[in-house]
PyMOL Python script that loads the backbone (N, CA, C, O; Angstrom):
from pymol import cmd

cmd.read_pdbstr("""\
ATOM      1  N   UNK A   1     120.561  76.779  88.140  1.00  0.00           N
ATOM      2  CA  UNK A   1     120.824  77.288  89.456  1.00  0.00           C
ATOM      3  C   UNK A   1     122.212  77.851  89.593  1.00  0.00           C
ATOM      4  O   UNK A   1     122.465  78.595  90.541  1.00  0.00           O
ATOM      5  N   UNK A   2     123.136  77.535  88.690  1.00  0.00           N
ATOM      6  CA  UNK A   2     124.502  78.011  88.832  1.00  0.00           C
ATOM      7  C   UNK A   2     124.555  79.496  88.773  1.00  0.00           C
ATOM      8  O   UNK A   2     123.791  80.126  88.041  1.00  0.00           O
ATOM      9  N   UNK A   3     125.443  80.065  89.531  1.00  0.00           N
ATOM     10  CA  UNK A   3     125.685  81.504  89.500  1.00  0.00           C
ATOM     11  C   UNK A   3     124.832  82.288  90.507  1.00  0.00           C
ATOM     12  O   UNK A   3     125.055  83.480  90.718  1.00  0.00           O
ATOM     13  N   UNK A   4     123.862  81.618  91.120  1.00  0.00           N
ATOM     14  CA  UNK A   4     123.039  82.330  92.116  1.00  0.00           C
ATOM     15  C   UNK A   4     123.656  82.186  93.489  1.00  0.00           C
ATOM     16  O   UNK A   4     124.318  81.192  93.787  1.00  0.00           O
ATOM     17  N   UNK A   5     123.441  83.159  94.299  1.00  0.00           N
ATOM     18  CA  UNK A   5     123.942  83.070  95.668  1.00  0.00           C
ATOM     19  C   UNK A   5     123.113  82.114  96.470  1.00  0.00           C
ATOM     20  O   UNK A   5     122.011  81.751  96.059  1.00  0.00           O
ATOM     21  N   UNK A   6     123.623  81.693  97.620  1.00  0.00           N
ATOM     22  CA  UNK A   6     122.887  80.805  98.520  1.00  0.00           C
ATOM     23  C   UNK A   6     121.582  81.474  98.909  1.00  0.00           C
ATOM     24  O   UNK A   6     120.545  80.813  98.961  1.00  0.00           O
ATOM     25  N   UNK A   7     121.611  82.759  99.179  1.00  0.00           N
ATOM     26  CA  UNK A   7     120.373  83.466  99.563  1.00  0.00           C
ATOM     27  C   UNK A   7     119.338  83.392  98.440  1.00  0.00           C
ATOM     28  O   UNK A   7     118.161  83.138  98.694  1.00  0.00           O
ATOM     29  N   UNK A   8     119.780  83.614  97.196  1.00  0.00           N
ATOM     30  CA  UNK A   8     118.837  83.570  96.071  1.00  0.00           C
ATOM     31  C   UNK A   8     118.205  82.183  95.917  1.00  0.00           C
ATOM     32  O   UNK A   8     117.026  82.064  95.581  1.00  0.00           O
ATOM     33  N   UNK A   9     118.986  81.154  96.160  1.00  0.00           N
ATOM     34  CA  UNK A   9     118.424  79.790  96.063  1.00  0.00           C
ATOM     35  C   UNK A   9     117.374  79.569  97.137  1.00  0.00           C
ATOM     36  O   UNK A   9     116.335  78.959  96.885  1.00  0.00           O
ATOM     37  N   UNK A  10     117.651  80.068  98.339  1.00  0.00           N
ATOM     38  CA  UNK A  10     116.692  79.935  99.422  1.00  0.00           C
ATOM     39  C   UNK A  10     115.414  80.719  99.116  1.00  0.00           C
ATOM     40  O   UNK A  10     114.314  80.217  99.345  1.00  0.00           O
ATOM     41  N   UNK A  11     115.545  81.920  98.612  1.00  0.00           N
ATOM     42  CA  UNK A  11     114.402  82.772  98.257  1.00  0.00           C
ATOM     43  C   UNK A  11     113.559  82.091  97.166  1.00  0.00           C
ATOM     44  O   UNK A  11     112.331  82.054  97.253  1.00  0.00           O
ATOM     45  N   UNK A  12     114.220  81.564  96.162  1.00  0.00           N
ATOM     46  CA  UNK A  12     113.551  80.893  95.082  1.00  0.00           C
ATOM     47  C   UNK A  12     112.769  79.696  95.605  1.00  0.00           C
ATOM     48  O   UNK A  12     111.610  79.492  95.242  1.00  0.00           O
ATOM     49  N   UNK A  13     113.414  78.905  96.462  1.00  0.00           N
ATOM     50  CA  UNK A  13     112.720  77.738  97.041  1.00  0.00           C
ATOM     51  C   UNK A  13     111.519  78.156  97.850  1.00  0.00           C
ATOM     52  O   UNK A  13     110.464  77.529  97.746  1.00  0.00           O
ATOM     53  N   UNK A  14     111.645  79.208  98.663  1.00  0.00           N
ATOM     54  CA  UNK A  14     110.530  79.647  99.470  1.00  0.00           C
ATOM     55  C   UNK A  14     109.389  80.067  98.598  1.00  0.00           C
ATOM     56  O   UNK A  14     108.246  79.701  98.871  1.00  0.00           O
ATOM     57  N   UNK A  15     109.653  80.838  97.537  1.00  0.00           N
ATOM     58  CA  UNK A  15     108.589  81.282  96.636  1.00  0.00           C
ATOM     59  C   UNK A  15     107.966  80.110  95.902  1.00  0.00           C
ATOM     60  O   UNK A  15     106.748  80.083  95.725  1.00  0.00           O
ATOM     61  N   UNK A  16     108.764  79.135  95.468  1.00  0.00           N
ATOM     62  CA  UNK A  16     108.214  77.941  94.812  1.00  0.00           C
ATOM     63  C   UNK A  16     107.255  77.146  95.746  1.00  0.00           C
ATOM     64  O   UNK A  16     106.331  76.475  95.285  1.00  0.00           O
ATOM     65  N   UNK A  17     107.510  77.246  97.052  1.00  0.00           N
ATOM     66  CA  UNK A  17     106.660  76.574  98.006  1.00  0.00           C
ATOM     67  C   UNK A  17     105.469  77.405  98.450  1.00  0.00           C
ATOM     68  O   UNK A  17     104.717  77.016  99.343  1.00  0.00           O
ATOM     69  N   UNK A  18     105.306  78.585  97.793  1.00  0.00           N
ATOM     70  CA  UNK A  18     104.186  79.438  98.112  1.00  0.00           C
ATOM     71  C   UNK A  18     104.371  80.354  99.293  1.00  0.00           C
ATOM     72  O   UNK A  18     103.416  80.927  99.818  1.00  0.00           O
ATOM     73  N   UNK A  19     105.629  80.485  99.706  1.00  0.00           N
ATOM     74  CA  UNK A  19     105.971  81.335 100.846  1.00  0.00           C
ATOM     75  C   UNK A  19     106.577  82.650 100.352  1.00  0.00           C
ATOM     76  O   UNK A  19     106.660  82.907  99.151  1.00  0.00           O
ATOM     77  N   UNK A  20     106.991  83.462 101.302  1.00  0.00           N
ATOM     78  CA  UNK A  20     107.590  84.768 101.013  1.00  0.00           C
ATOM     79  C   UNK A  20     109.086  84.696 101.233  1.00  0.00           C
ATOM     80  O   UNK A  20     109.574  83.896 102.032  1.00  0.00           O
ATOM     81  N   UNK A  21     109.808  85.541 100.515  1.00  0.00           N
ATOM     82  CA  UNK A  21     111.248  85.634 100.708  1.00  0.00           C
ATOM     83  C   UNK A  21     111.600  86.666 101.751  1.00  0.00           C
ATOM     84  O   UNK A  21     112.776  86.863 102.060  1.00  0.00           O
ATOM     85  N   UNK A  22     110.609  87.321 102.291  1.00  0.00           N
ATOM     86  CA  UNK A  22     110.853  88.340 103.314  1.00  0.00           C
ATOM     87  C   UNK A  22     109.816  88.150 104.393  1.00  0.00           C
ATOM     88  O   UNK A  22     108.784  87.516 104.175  1.00  0.00           O
ATOM     89  N   UNK A  23     110.101  88.716 105.588  1.00  0.00           N
ATOM     90  CA  UNK A  23     109.179  88.527 106.699  1.00  0.00           C
ATOM     91  C   UNK A  23     108.853  89.859 107.352  1.00  0.00           C
ATOM     92  O   UNK A  23     108.838  90.900 106.695  1.00  0.00           O
ATOM     93  N   UNK A  24     108.597  89.817 108.626  1.00  0.00           N
ATOM     94  CA  UNK A  24     108.096  90.958 109.376  1.00  0.00           C
ATOM     95  C   UNK A  24     108.984  92.195 109.311  1.00  0.00           C
ATOM     96  O   UNK A  24     108.488  93.307 109.495  1.00  0.00           O
ATOM     97  N   UNK A  25     110.247  92.040 109.062  1.00  0.00           N
ATOM     98  CA  UNK A  25     111.147  93.169 109.055  1.00  0.00           C
ATOM     99  C   UNK A  25     111.095  93.976 107.764  1.00  0.00           C
ATOM    100  O   UNK A  25     111.754  95.010 107.649  1.00  0.00           O
ATOM    101  N   UNK A  26     110.335  93.519 106.816  1.00  0.00           N
ATOM    102  CA  UNK A  26     110.184  94.272 105.552  1.00  0.00           C
ATOM    103  C   UNK A  26     111.152  93.811 104.448  1.00  0.00           C
ATOM    104  O   UNK A  26     111.789  92.761 104.536  1.00  0.00           O
ATOM    105  N   UNK A  27     111.222  94.619 103.449  1.00  0.00           N
ATOM    106  CA  UNK A  27     112.040  94.247 102.299  1.00  0.00           C
ATOM    107  C   UNK A  27     113.497  94.636 102.474  1.00  0.00           C
ATOM    108  O   UNK A  27     114.378  93.797 102.286  1.00  0.00           O
ATOM    109  N   UNK A  28     113.771  95.856 102.821  1.00  0.00           N
ATOM    110  CA  UNK A  28     115.131  96.313 103.004  1.00  0.00           C
ATOM    111  C   UNK A  28     115.834  96.574 101.693  1.00  0.00           C
ATOM    112  O   UNK A  28     115.349  96.215 100.620  1.00  0.00           O
ATOM    113  N   UNK A  29     116.988  97.207 101.802  1.00  0.00           N
ATOM    114  CA  UNK A  29     117.738  97.599 100.606  1.00  0.00           C
ATOM    115  C   UNK A  29     118.243  96.417  99.804  1.00  0.00           C
ATOM    116  O   UNK A  29     118.266  96.461  98.574  1.00  0.00           O
ATOM    117  N   UNK A  30     118.648  95.362 100.490  1.00  0.00           N
ATOM    118  CA  UNK A  30     119.238  94.208  99.791  1.00  0.00           C
ATOM    119  C   UNK A  30     118.198  93.415  98.967  1.00  0.00           C
ATOM    120  O   UNK A  30     118.532  92.752  97.985  1.00  0.00           O
ATOM    121  N   UNK A  31     116.928  93.508  99.403  1.00  0.00           N
ATOM    122  CA  UNK A  31     115.900  92.683  98.758  1.00  0.00           C
ATOM    123  C   UNK A  31     114.962  93.478  97.858  1.00  0.00           C
ATOM    124  O   UNK A  31     114.103  92.891  97.200  1.00  0.00           O
ATOM    125  N   UNK A  32     115.105  94.778  97.816  1.00  0.00           N
ATOM    126  CA  UNK A  32     114.090  95.535  97.069  1.00  0.00           C
ATOM    127  C   UNK A  32     114.050  95.192  95.602  1.00  0.00           C
ATOM    128  O   UNK A  32     112.990  95.286  94.982  1.00  0.00           O
ATOM    129  N   UNK A  33     115.196  94.789  95.010  1.00  0.00           N
ATOM    130  CA  UNK A  33     115.223  94.399  93.623  1.00  0.00           C
ATOM    131  C   UNK A  33     114.533  93.079  93.326  1.00  0.00           C
ATOM    132  O   UNK A  33     114.273  92.744  92.170  1.00  0.00           O
ATOM    133  N   UNK A  34     114.245  92.343  94.375  1.00  0.00           N
ATOM    134  CA  UNK A  34     113.595  91.033  94.206  1.00  0.00           C
ATOM    135  C   UNK A  34     112.068  91.158  93.990  1.00  0.00           C
ATOM    136  O   UNK A  34     111.423  90.208  93.547  1.00  0.00           O
ATOM    137  N   UNK A  35     111.519  92.301  94.297  1.00  0.00           N
ATOM    138  CA  UNK A  35     110.051  92.507  94.149  1.00  0.00           C
ATOM    139  C   UNK A  35     109.623  92.180  92.737  1.00  0.00           C
ATOM    140  O   UNK A  35     108.673  91.422  92.541  1.00  0.00           O
ATOM    141  N   UNK A  36     110.314  92.744  91.734  1.00  0.00           N
ATOM    142  CA  UNK A  36     109.937  92.496  90.351  1.00  0.00           C
ATOM    143  C   UNK A  36     110.281  91.049  89.970  1.00  0.00           C
ATOM    144  O   UNK A  36     109.523  90.402  89.246  1.00  0.00           O
ATOM    145  N   UNK A  37     111.390  90.556  90.442  1.00  0.00           N
ATOM    146  CA  UNK A  37     111.829  89.170  90.122  1.00  0.00           C
ATOM    147  C   UNK A  37     110.726  88.145  90.478  1.00  0.00           C
ATOM    148  O   UNK A  37     110.498  87.185  89.742  1.00  0.00           O
ATOM    149  N   UNK A  38     110.070  88.362  91.585  1.00  0.00           N
ATOM    150  CA  UNK A  38     109.052  87.415  92.061  1.00  0.00           C
ATOM    151  C   UNK A  38     107.633  87.843  91.674  1.00  0.00           C
ATOM    152  O   UNK A  38     106.660  87.296  92.192  1.00  0.00           O
ATOM    153  N   UNK A  39     107.512  88.812  90.774  1.00  0.00           N
ATOM    154  CA  UNK A  39     106.212  89.167  90.239  1.00  0.00           C
ATOM    155  C   UNK A  39     105.329  89.941  91.185  1.00  0.00           C
ATOM    156  O   UNK A  39     104.106  89.886  91.064  1.00  0.00           O
ATOM    157  N   UNK A  40     105.899  90.645  92.104  1.00  0.00           N
ATOM    158  CA  UNK A  40     105.122  91.388  93.069  1.00  0.00           C
ATOM    159  C   UNK A  40     104.875  92.820  92.646  1.00  0.00           C
ATOM    160  O   UNK A  40     104.986  93.740  93.456  1.00  0.00           O
ATOM    161  N   UNK A  41     104.547  93.006  91.409  1.00  0.00           N
ATOM    162  CA  UNK A  41     104.322  94.350  90.826  1.00  0.00           C
ATOM    163  C   UNK A  41     103.222  95.067  91.566  1.00  0.00           C
ATOM    164  O   UNK A  41     103.385  96.229  91.939  1.00  0.00           O
ATOM    165  N   UNK A  42     102.102  94.401  91.789  1.00  0.00           N
ATOM    166  CA  UNK A  42     100.963  95.031  92.477  1.00  0.00           C
ATOM    167  C   UNK A  42     101.317  95.396  93.926  1.00  0.00           C
ATOM    168  O   UNK A  42     100.917  96.451  94.420  1.00  0.00           O
ATOM    169  N   UNK A  43     102.058  94.530  94.594  1.00  0.00           N
ATOM    170  CA  UNK A  43     102.462  94.820  95.979  1.00  0.00           C
ATOM    171  C   UNK A  43     103.413  96.007  96.008  1.00  0.00           C
ATOM    172  O   UNK A  43     103.323  96.848  96.903  1.00  0.00           O
ATOM    173  N   UNK A  44     104.303  96.086  95.064  1.00  0.00           N
ATOM    174  CA  UNK A  44     105.220  97.215  94.958  1.00  0.00           C
ATOM    175  C   UNK A  44     104.468  98.498  94.750  1.00  0.00           C
ATOM    176  O   UNK A  44     104.776  99.508  95.382  1.00  0.00           O
ATOM    177  N   UNK A  45     103.482  98.481  93.872  1.00  0.00           N
ATOM    178  CA  UNK A  45     102.685  99.678  93.583  1.00  0.00           C
ATOM    179  C   UNK A  45     101.908 100.116  94.849  1.00  0.00           C
ATOM    180  O   UNK A  45     101.824 101.307  95.150  1.00  0.00           O
ATOM    181  N   UNK A  46     101.355  99.155  95.565  1.00  0.00           N
ATOM    182  CA  UNK A  46     100.637  99.458  96.801  1.00  0.00           C
ATOM    183  C   UNK A  46     101.565 100.063  97.840  1.00  0.00           C
ATOM    184  O   UNK A  46     101.215 101.030  98.518  1.00  0.00           O
ATOM    185  N   UNK A  47     102.746  99.484  97.957  1.00  0.00           N
ATOM    186  CA  UNK A  47     103.706 100.015  98.971  1.00  0.00           C
ATOM    187  C   UNK A  47     104.127 101.470  98.616  1.00  0.00           C
ATOM    188  O   UNK A  47     104.290 102.320  99.491  1.00  0.00           O
ATOM    189  N   UNK A  48     104.291 101.708  97.327  1.00  0.00           N
ATOM    190  CA  UNK A  48     104.658 103.091  96.895  1.00  0.00           C
ATOM    191  C   UNK A  48     103.492 104.056  97.178  1.00  0.00           C
ATOM    192  O   UNK A  48     103.716 105.201  97.570  1.00  0.00           O
ATOM    193  N   UNK A  49     102.261 103.596  96.980  1.00  0.00           N
ATOM    194  CA  UNK A  49     101.086 104.452  97.257  1.00  0.00           C
ATOM    195  C   UNK A  49     100.979 104.776  98.735  1.00  0.00           C
ATOM    196  O   UNK A  49     100.684 105.910  99.113  1.00  0.00           O
ATOM    197  N   UNK A  50     101.220 103.773  99.571  1.00  0.00           N
ATOM    198  CA  UNK A  50     101.188 103.976 101.030  1.00  0.00           C
ATOM    199  C   UNK A  50     102.295 104.956 101.422  1.00  0.00           C
ATOM    200  O   UNK A  50     102.052 105.906 102.166  1.00  0.00           O
ATOM    201  N   UNK A  51     103.475 104.730 100.934  1.00  0.00           N
ATOM    202  CA  UNK A  51     104.605 105.597 101.227  1.00  0.00           C
ATOM    203  C   UNK A  51     104.294 107.027 100.785  1.00  0.00           C
ATOM    204  O   UNK A  51     104.619 107.964 101.515  1.00  0.00           O
ATOM    205  N   UNK A  52     103.695 107.223  99.655  1.00  0.00           N
ATOM    206  CA  UNK A  52     103.370 108.578  99.164  1.00  0.00           C
ATOM    207  C   UNK A  52     102.333 109.213 100.077  1.00  0.00           C
ATOM    208  O   UNK A  52     102.406 110.413 100.342  1.00  0.00           O
ATOM    209  N   UNK A  53     101.377 108.447 100.560  1.00  0.00           N
ATOM    210  CA  UNK A  53     100.338 108.988 101.452  1.00  0.00           C
ATOM    211  C   UNK A  53     100.889 109.344 102.794  1.00  0.00           C
ATOM    212  O   UNK A  53     100.490 110.347 103.386  1.00  0.00           O
ATOM    213  N   UNK A  54     101.804 108.540 103.291  1.00  0.00           N
ATOM    214  CA  UNK A  54     102.378 108.768 104.641  1.00  0.00           C
ATOM    215  C   UNK A  54     103.492 109.826 104.569  1.00  0.00           C
ATOM    216  O   UNK A  54     103.654 110.602 105.511  1.00  0.00           O
ATOM    217  N   UNK A  55     104.236 109.870 103.509  1.00  0.00           N
ATOM    218  CA  UNK A  55     105.394 110.752 103.363  1.00  0.00           C
ATOM    219  C   UNK A  55     105.335 111.544 102.056  1.00  0.00           C
ATOM    220  O   UNK A  55     106.182 111.348 101.184  1.00  0.00           O
ATOM    221  N   UNK A  56     104.350 112.435 101.903  1.00  0.00           N
ATOM    222  CA  UNK A  56     104.181 113.122 100.614  1.00  0.00           C
ATOM    223  C   UNK A  56     105.360 113.985 100.221  1.00  0.00           C
ATOM    224  O   UNK A  56     105.532 114.258  99.033  1.00  0.00           O
ATOM    225  N   UNK A  57     106.158 114.417 101.133  1.00  0.00           N
ATOM    226  CA  UNK A  57     107.329 115.234 100.813  1.00  0.00           C
ATOM    227  C   UNK A  57     108.579 114.394 100.552  1.00  0.00           C
ATOM    228  O   UNK A  57     109.616 114.923 100.151  1.00  0.00           O
ATOM    229  N   UNK A  58     108.478 113.113 100.776  1.00  0.00           N
ATOM    230  CA  UNK A  58     109.621 112.237 100.517  1.00  0.00           C
ATOM    231  C   UNK A  58     110.801 112.452 101.424  1.00  0.00           C
ATOM    232  O   UNK A  58     111.947 112.327 100.993  1.00  0.00           O
ATOM    233  N   UNK A  59     110.534 112.782 102.710  1.00  0.00           N
ATOM    234  CA  UNK A  59     111.640 113.066 103.593  1.00  0.00           C
ATOM    235  C   UNK A  59     112.047 111.900 104.465  1.00  0.00           C
ATOM    236  O   UNK A  59     113.045 111.995 105.179  1.00  0.00           O
ATOM    237  N   UNK A  60     111.308 110.802 104.432  1.00  0.00           N
ATOM    238  CA  UNK A  60     111.681 109.627 105.247  1.00  0.00           C
ATOM    239  C   UNK A  60     112.658 108.763 104.486  1.00  0.00           C
ATOM    240  O   UNK A  60     112.529 108.602 103.273  1.00  0.00           O
ATOM    241  N   UNK A  61     113.636 108.202 105.178  1.00  0.00           N
ATOM    242  CA  UNK A  61     114.644 107.310 104.641  1.00  0.00           C
ATOM    243  C   UNK A  61     115.458 107.959 103.523  1.00  0.00           C
ATOM    244  O   UNK A  61     115.741 107.328 102.504  1.00  0.00           O
ATOM    245  N   UNK A  62     115.824 109.198 103.718  1.00  0.00           N
ATOM    246  CA  UNK A  62     116.615 109.918 102.705  1.00  0.00           C
ATOM    247  C   UNK A  62     117.924 109.228 102.337  1.00  0.00           C
ATOM    248  O   UNK A  62     118.296 109.153 101.165  1.00  0.00           O
ATOM    249  N   UNK A  63     118.614 108.726 103.355  1.00  0.00           N
ATOM    250  CA  UNK A  63     119.894 108.069 103.092  1.00  0.00           C
ATOM    251  C   UNK A  63     119.789 106.749 102.366  1.00  0.00           C
ATOM    252  O   UNK A  63     120.808 106.193 101.957  1.00  0.00           O
ATOM    253  N   UNK A  64     118.585 106.229 102.193  1.00  0.00           N
ATOM    254  CA  UNK A  64     118.410 104.966 101.561  1.00  0.00           C
ATOM    255  C   UNK A  64     117.951 105.081 100.138  1.00  0.00           C
ATOM    256  O   UNK A  64     117.669 104.066  99.500  1.00  0.00           O
ATOM    257  N   UNK A  65     117.868 106.262  99.625  1.00  0.00           N
ATOM    258  CA  UNK A  65     117.465 106.442  98.246  1.00  0.00           C
ATOM    259  C   UNK A  65     115.980 106.207  97.980  1.00  0.00           C
ATOM    260  O   UNK A  65     115.593 105.868  96.861  1.00  0.00           O
ATOM    261  N   UNK A  66     115.155 106.385  99.002  1.00  0.00           N
ATOM    262  CA  UNK A  66     113.739 106.189  98.799  1.00  0.00           C
ATOM    263  C   UNK A  66     113.290 104.767  99.024  1.00  0.00           C
ATOM    264  O   UNK A  66     114.108 103.880  99.266  1.00  0.00           O
ATOM    265  N   UNK A  67     112.016 104.552  98.947  1.00  0.00           N
ATOM    266  CA  UNK A  67     111.489 103.192  99.260  1.00  0.00           C
ATOM    267  C   UNK A  67     111.848 102.178  98.236  1.00  0.00           C
ATOM    268  O   UNK A  67     112.274 101.077  98.584  1.00  0.00           O
ATOM    269  N   UNK A  68     111.689 102.516  96.939  1.00  0.00           N
ATOM    270  CA  UNK A  68     111.990 101.553  95.896  1.00  0.00           C
ATOM    271  C   UNK A  68     112.480 102.239  94.665  1.00  0.00           C
ATOM    272  O   UNK A  68     112.786 101.580  93.671  1.00  0.00           O
TER     273      UNK A  68
END
""", "prot")
cmd.dss("prot")
cmd.show_as("cartoon", "prot")
cmd.util.cbc("prot")
cmd.orient("prot")
């Protein structure tokens, strides 16, 4: 556990308990790297597919570097 931030410890504990590290507000820029860490590969792919369907030109959230 050494070297992890307090937030990472809380996220790990939540996932170990079968919960999510994120809630209704979405993933956000700070947490997007955690998707792979917690094995949410399928969820990430689904989110990308939805984003592509809703925003085929990729013009939403330009300042954030895209969804993922």
